C-alpha positions as CSV (number, residue, x, y, z in Angstrom):
1,M,118.2,181.0,-183.7
2,H,118.8,184.1,-181.5
3,T,119.4,181.9,-178.4
4,R,122.0,179.7,-180.2
5,T,123.8,182.8,-181.4
6,H,123.8,184.2,-177.9
7,N,125.0,180.9,-176.5
8,R,127.9,180.8,-178.9
9,R,128.9,184.4,-178.1
10,A,128.7,183.7,-174.4
11,A,130.9,180.6,-174.8
12,Y,133.5,182.6,-176.9
13,A,133.5,185.4,-174.2
14,L,134.0,182.8,-171.4
15,C,136.9,181.2,-173.3
16,A,138.5,184.6,-173.9
17,A,138.1,185.5,-170.2
18,W,139.6,182.1,-169.2
19,L,142.6,182.5,-171.5
20,L,143.1,186.1,-170.3
21,F,143.0,185.0,-166.6
22,W,145.6,182.3,-167.1
23,S,147.7,184.6,-169.2
24,M,147.8,187.1,-166.4
25,M,148.7,184.3,-164.0
26,V,151.6,183.2,-166.2
27,L,152.9,186.7,-166.6
28,T,152.7,187.4,-162.9
29,A,154.6,184.1,-162.1
30,V,157.3,184.9,-164.6
31,Q,157.8,188.4,-163.2
32,D,158.0,187.1,-159.6
33,A,160.5,184.5,-160.7
34,L,162.7,187.0,-162.5
35,R,162.6,189.3,-159.5
36,D,163.8,186.4,-157.3
37,G,166.7,185.8,-159.7
38,E,165.3,182.8,-161.6
39,R,166.6,182.9,-165.1
40,A,164.8,179.8,-166.5
41,V,161.4,181.4,-167.3
42,W,160.0,178.1,-168.5
43,K,159.8,177.0,-164.9
44,P,157.2,179.5,-163.7
45,M,155.4,179.2,-167.0
46,L,155.2,175.4,-166.4
47,W,153.9,175.8,-162.9
48,E,151.0,178.0,-164.0
49,L,150.3,176.2,-167.3
50,S,150.1,172.8,-165.6
51,S,147.7,174.3,-163.1
52,A,145.6,175.8,-165.9
53,L,145.6,172.5,-167.9
54,V,144.5,170.4,-164.9
55,A,141.9,173.0,-163.7
56,T,140.4,173.2,-167.2
57,L,140.2,169.4,-167.5
58,L,138.5,169.1,-164.1
59,M,136.1,171.9,-165.0
60,L,135.1,170.3,-168.3
61,A,134.7,166.9,-166.6
62,Q,132.5,168.5,-163.9
63,R,130.4,170.3,-166.5
64,L,130.0,167.2,-168.6
65,H,128.8,165.1,-165.7
66,T,126.5,167.7,-164.1
67,R,124.8,169.2,-167.1
68,R,122.0,166.8,-166.8
69,Y,121.1,168.5,-163.6
70,D,120.5,171.9,-165.2
71,H,116.8,171.5,-164.6
72,L,117.6,172.1,-160.9
73,L,118.6,175.7,-161.6
74,G,115.1,176.7,-160.4
75,T,116.0,175.2,-157.0
76,P,119.5,176.6,-156.4
77,L,120.2,174.7,-153.2
78,R,119.8,171.3,-154.9
79,W,121.8,172.5,-157.9
80,F,124.7,173.7,-155.7
81,G,124.5,170.5,-153.7
82,V,125.1,168.5,-156.9
83,Q,128.1,170.7,-157.7
84,L,129.6,170.4,-154.2
85,L,129.9,166.7,-154.7
86,W,132.7,167.5,-157.1
87,A,134.8,169.4,-154.5
88,P,136.5,166.2,-153.3
89,V,137.4,165.3,-156.9
90,Y,139.3,168.6,-157.2
91,W,141.0,168.0,-153.8
92,L,142.1,164.5,-154.7
93,C,143.1,165.0,-158.3
94,F,144.5,168.5,-158.7
95,V,147.8,168.1,-156.8
96,P,148.7,164.6,-158.2
97,L,148.0,165.7,-161.8
98,A,149.5,169.2,-161.8
99,F,152.5,168.2,-159.8
100,G,152.9,165.0,-161.8
101,I,153.2,167.2,-165.0
102,R,155.8,169.4,-163.4
103,H,157.9,166.5,-162.2
104,G,157.7,164.8,-165.6
105,V,158.8,168.0,-167.5
106,Y,161.6,168.7,-165.1
107,A,162.8,165.1,-165.5
108,L,162.8,165.5,-169.3
109,A,164.8,168.7,-168.9
110,G,167.3,166.9,-166.7
111,D,166.3,168.8,-163.6
112,R,164.6,168.0,-160.4
113,Y,161.4,169.7,-159.2
114,T,161.5,170.4,-155.5
115,H,158.6,171.6,-153.3
116,E,157.3,171.4,-149.7
117,A,156.4,168.0,-148.1
118,W,153.3,166.5,-149.7
119,P,151.0,167.1,-146.7
120,Q,151.8,170.8,-146.8
121,V,151.5,170.9,-150.6
122,F,148.0,169.2,-150.5
123,V,146.7,171.6,-147.8
124,Y,148.0,174.8,-149.6
125,E,147.0,173.8,-153.1
126,D,143.6,172.4,-152.0
127,V,142.8,175.7,-150.3
128,K,143.6,177.6,-153.6
129,I,141.7,175.1,-155.7
130,T,138.7,175.3,-153.4
131,V,138.6,179.1,-153.9
132,F,138.9,178.5,-157.7
133,F,136.2,175.8,-157.5
134,G,133.8,178.1,-155.6
135,L,134.3,181.0,-158.1
136,F,133.8,178.6,-161.0
137,V,130.5,177.2,-159.6
138,L,129.1,180.7,-158.9
139,I,130.0,182.0,-162.4
140,Q,128.6,178.8,-163.9
141,F,125.3,179.2,-162.0
142,G,125.0,182.8,-163.2
143,L,125.7,182.0,-166.9
144,L,123.3,179.0,-166.9
145,S,120.6,180.9,-165.1
146,Y,120.9,183.8,-167.6
147,R,120.7,181.3,-170.5
148,A,117.7,179.6,-169.0
149,L,116.0,183.0,-168.7
150,L,116.7,183.8,-172.3
151,E,115.4,180.4,-173.4
152,E,112.3,180.9,-171.3
153,R,111.7,184.2,-173.0
154,V,112.1,182.7,-176.4
155,R,109.6,179.9,-175.5
156,A,107.2,182.4,-174.2
157,A,107.5,184.5,-177.3
158,Q,107.0,181.4,-179.5
159,A,104.0,180.4,-177.5
160,H,102.5,183.8,-177.8
161,T,103.1,183.8,-181.6
162,L,101.5,180.4,-182.0
163,L,98.5,181.6,-179.9
164,R,98.1,184.7,-182.0
165,Q,98.3,182.6,-185.2
166,A,95.7,180.2,-183.8
167,Q,93.4,183.2,-182.9
168,L,93.8,184.8,-186.2
169,Q,93.2,181.5,-188.1
170,Q,90.0,181.0,-186.1
171,L,88.8,184.6,-186.7
172,T,89.5,184.3,-190.4
173,Q,87.7,181.0,-190.6
174,Q,84.7,182.7,-188.9
175,M,84.7,185.5,-191.5
176,Q,84.6,183.4,-194.6
177,P,81.4,181.5,-193.9
178,H,79.8,184.7,-192.6
179,F,80.6,186.5,-195.8
180,L,79.4,183.5,-197.9
181,F,76.2,183.3,-196.0
182,N,75.3,187.0,-196.7
183,A,76.4,186.8,-200.4
184,L,74.2,183.7,-200.9
185,N,71.2,185.5,-199.3
186,T,71.7,188.3,-201.9
187,I,71.7,185.8,-204.8
188,S,68.7,184.0,-203.3
189,S,66.7,187.3,-203.3
190,L,67.6,188.1,-206.9
191,M,66.5,184.7,-208.1
192,H,62.9,185.6,-207.4
193,T,63.0,188.8,-209.5
194,D,65.8,188.5,-212.2
195,V,67.4,185.2,-212.9
196,A,69.9,186.6,-215.3
197,R,71.2,189.1,-212.7
198,A,71.3,186.3,-210.1
199,D,73.4,184.2,-212.5
200,A,75.8,187.2,-213.1
201,T,75.9,187.9,-209.4
202,L,76.8,184.2,-208.8
203,M,79.6,184.5,-211.2
204,Q,80.8,187.6,-209.4
205,L,80.7,185.7,-206.1
206,A,82.8,182.9,-207.7
207,D,85.4,185.5,-208.6
208,V,85.5,186.9,-205.1
209,L,85.8,183.4,-203.6
210,R,88.5,182.5,-206.0
211,A,90.5,185.6,-205.0
212,T,89.9,184.7,-201.3
213,L,91.2,181.2,-201.8
214,D,94.3,182.6,-203.5
215,H,95.1,184.2,-200.2
216,S,93.8,181.5,-197.9
217,G,96.0,181.0,-194.8
218,Q,97.2,184.6,-194.9
219,Q,96.2,186.9,-192.1
220,Q,97.3,190.1,-193.9
221,A,97.5,191.1,-197.5
222,P,98.4,194.2,-199.5
223,L,95.8,196.9,-199.7
224,A,95.5,196.3,-203.4
225,T,94.3,192.7,-202.7
226,E,91.9,193.9,-200.0
227,L,90.4,196.4,-202.4
228,R,90.1,193.8,-205.1
229,L,88.0,191.7,-202.7
230,L,86.0,194.7,-201.6
231,R,85.2,195.8,-205.1
232,G,84.0,192.4,-205.9
233,Y,81.7,192.4,-202.8
234,A,80.5,195.9,-203.6
235,Q,79.6,194.9,-207.1
236,L,77.8,191.8,-205.8
237,M,75.7,193.8,-203.3
238,S,75.1,196.7,-205.7
239,A,73.4,194.2,-208.1
240,R,70.8,193.6,-205.4
241,F,70.3,197.3,-204.5
242,E,71.0,198.7,-207.9
243,D,68.8,201.9,-207.6
244,R,69.4,202.5,-203.9
245,V,73.2,202.8,-203.5
246,R,76.1,204.8,-205.1
247,I,79.6,203.9,-204.2
248,G,82.6,206.3,-204.7
249,W,86.2,205.3,-204.3
250,D,89.0,207.6,-203.2
251,I,92.2,205.6,-202.9
252,D,95.8,206.9,-202.5
253,E,97.6,204.7,-205.0
254,S,100.9,205.0,-203.1
255,L,99.4,202.9,-200.3
256,L,98.4,199.9,-202.3
257,G,101.4,197.9,-201.1
258,C,100.6,198.5,-197.4
259,Q,99.7,195.4,-195.4
260,V,96.1,195.3,-194.0
261,P,94.2,192.5,-192.3
262,L,92.6,190.3,-195.0
263,M,88.9,191.0,-195.4
264,S,89.0,193.9,-193.0
265,M,87.0,196.4,-195.0
266,Q,84.3,194.0,-196.2
267,P,82.5,193.8,-192.8
268,L,82.4,197.6,-192.7
269,L,80.7,197.8,-196.1
270,E,78.5,194.9,-195.2
271,N,77.4,196.9,-192.2
272,V,76.3,199.7,-194.4
273,F,74.2,197.5,-196.7
274,K,72.7,195.6,-193.8
275,H,71.8,198.5,-191.5
276,T,71.4,201.4,-193.9
277,V,70.8,200.5,-197.5
278,E,68.5,197.6,-196.7
279,Q,66.6,199.5,-194.0
280,R,66.0,202.8,-195.9
281,R,64.3,203.4,-199.2
282,Q,66.0,206.6,-200.2
283,P,69.3,206.3,-202.1
284,T,72.4,206.0,-200.0
285,A,75.8,207.4,-201.1
286,V,78.8,205.4,-199.8
287,A,82.3,206.8,-199.9
288,I,85.3,204.4,-199.6
289,S,88.7,205.9,-199.0
290,A,92.3,204.9,-198.1
291,R,94.6,207.7,-196.9
292,R,97.7,208.3,-194.9
293,D,97.6,210.3,-191.7
294,G,101.1,210.7,-190.4
295,A,102.4,207.2,-189.6
296,E,98.9,205.7,-189.8
297,L,96.9,204.1,-192.7
298,V,93.3,205.3,-192.4
299,L,90.6,203.2,-194.1
300,R,87.1,204.8,-194.1
301,I,83.7,203.8,-195.3
302,D,81.2,206.7,-195.0
303,D,77.4,206.6,-195.7
304,D,75.0,209.5,-195.7
305,N,72.0,207.8,-194.2
306,G,73.2,205.7,-191.2
307,I,72.5,206.5,-187.6
308,L,74.4,205.1,-184.6
309,R,72.1,203.7,-181.9
310,H,72.5,202.3,-178.4
311,A,73.1,198.5,-178.4
312,A,70.3,198.1,-175.9
313,G,67.7,200.4,-177.6
314,D,66.8,202.5,-180.6
315,S,67.6,206.1,-179.5
316,A,70.0,207.8,-181.8
317,M,73.2,209.0,-180.3
318,P,74.8,211.7,-182.5
319,A,77.8,213.3,-180.7
320,A,78.5,217.0,-180.6
321,D,82.1,216.5,-181.7
322,G,81.1,214.2,-184.6
323,R,82.2,211.0,-182.7
324,A,80.0,208.3,-181.5
325,P,79.7,208.2,-177.7
326,G,81.6,205.4,-176.0
327,R,85.2,204.7,-174.9
328,N,87.4,207.3,-176.6
329,G,84.8,207.6,-179.4
330,S,85.5,204.0,-180.4
331,G,81.9,203.1,-180.7
332,G,82.6,199.8,-179.0
333,N,79.1,199.7,-177.5
334,H,77.3,200.8,-180.6
335,A,76.1,199.3,-183.8
336,N,75.0,200.9,-187.1
337,S,71.4,201.9,-187.6
338,G,68.6,199.8,-186.1
339,A,70.9,197.0,-184.8
340,A,69.3,196.6,-181.3
341,A,71.5,193.6,-180.5
342,G,74.7,195.7,-181.0
343,E,77.7,194.9,-183.2
344,G,77.4,191.8,-185.4
345,I,79.9,189.1,-185.9
346,G,81.7,191.0,-188.6
347,L,82.6,194.1,-186.5
348,R,83.4,192.1,-183.4
349,N,85.6,189.8,-185.4
350,L,87.4,192.8,-186.9
351,R,88.0,194.4,-183.5
352,E,89.5,191.1,-182.2
353,R,91.7,190.7,-185.3
354,L,93.1,194.2,-185.0
355,A,93.8,193.7,-181.3
356,V,95.7,190.4,-182.0
357,L,97.6,191.8,-184.9
358,H,98.4,195.3,-183.7
359,G,97.4,195.6,-180.1
360,G,96.7,199.3,-179.2
361,A,98.2,200.5,-182.5
362,G,95.2,199.4,-184.5
363,S,91.7,200.7,-184.0
364,L,88.1,200.6,-185.3
365,R,85.8,203.6,-184.7
366,L,82.2,204.2,-185.7
367,V,81.5,207.9,-185.9
368,Q,78.2,209.7,-186.2
369,L,78.2,212.3,-189.0
370,A,76.1,215.4,-189.2
371,P,73.3,215.8,-190.2
372,A,73.1,212.0,-191.0
373,G,75.4,209.3,-191.9
374,V,78.0,207.0,-190.2
375,R,81.7,206.8,-190.7
376,A,83.5,203.4,-190.1
377,E,87.2,204.1,-189.7
378,V,90.1,201.7,-189.3
379,R,93.5,203.0,-188.3
380,L,96.6,200.8,-188.8
381,P,100.4,201.4,-188.5
382,C,101.6,202.4,-191.9
383,G,105.0,200.9,-192.8
384,C,105.0,201.7,-196.5
């Protein structure tokens, strides 16, 4: 759409410049004729207008017959070679057509158009038309090259957009089976101890999946939708660890319309259950918050028991400044408590989705809290 609009504007600008050029030529010819004592101003106007008409027709014919060679713009010598084949057409056609118009109009006016001998006329006019032809070819090459550059940029942008969409679709499809697998494991464990709770939890899972299907195909959703999915997951997991987890919510209601990656908070809460609640017997307090920090939306999930560890070992790595060691405190080489293999699919997936959606403007950090606990923090551009 933008390319077509630009092409139309360029065509209008070219036509305006063309009309302005020939208008100046006509005015100059009229002034010269008046200065030489010529009172019939229609004559110099005819001379220039006939030249303009024939030059325009030849130019349009050249463009019509050479446009199929626009693919040669990347090899300028070949493109210019094709255009030069039209130079003899200008030499042979310009004088007979332009001067034929002048003779015809003069005859209709009952006058006689006089000029130099035909050999001199052909030489003089063909030199002028050659200069005109060369300028036209150069300008045409510049305009066509610029248009090709714009079209290439549009194609590159479209290809990049399609690639991003494909990446996001793949990542989203990875998330949904992973979430379902963990939820079914929870229900399976409950079935051995409390069938009624397992049944209630299964119904809760159905509600979460229904909400997920309502937004299938979307890469982002309002924060309100994300929290609806997160609350469903939290209730589902709390049913399994009823006496070992307390979840508090601190949500800025003014941010509920902000767009966030779909199912972006669920892997963070899942990380807490998998590596903290499930691994420790003492109760774990989890705080979930959504706040604005300047131009950023900050999503946090804190727990009071987790410990960040090396991906390759089990030594705890609390940082003096309250951040996990690693690149810029990003925690990119760390996983939550006890995960010797490093980040699981959920966190890796979320990092990749943030990179595709927001580039460097979106981030995920894992921060060691003191004296214990881990903060998972997502920062996103806030446009609401």
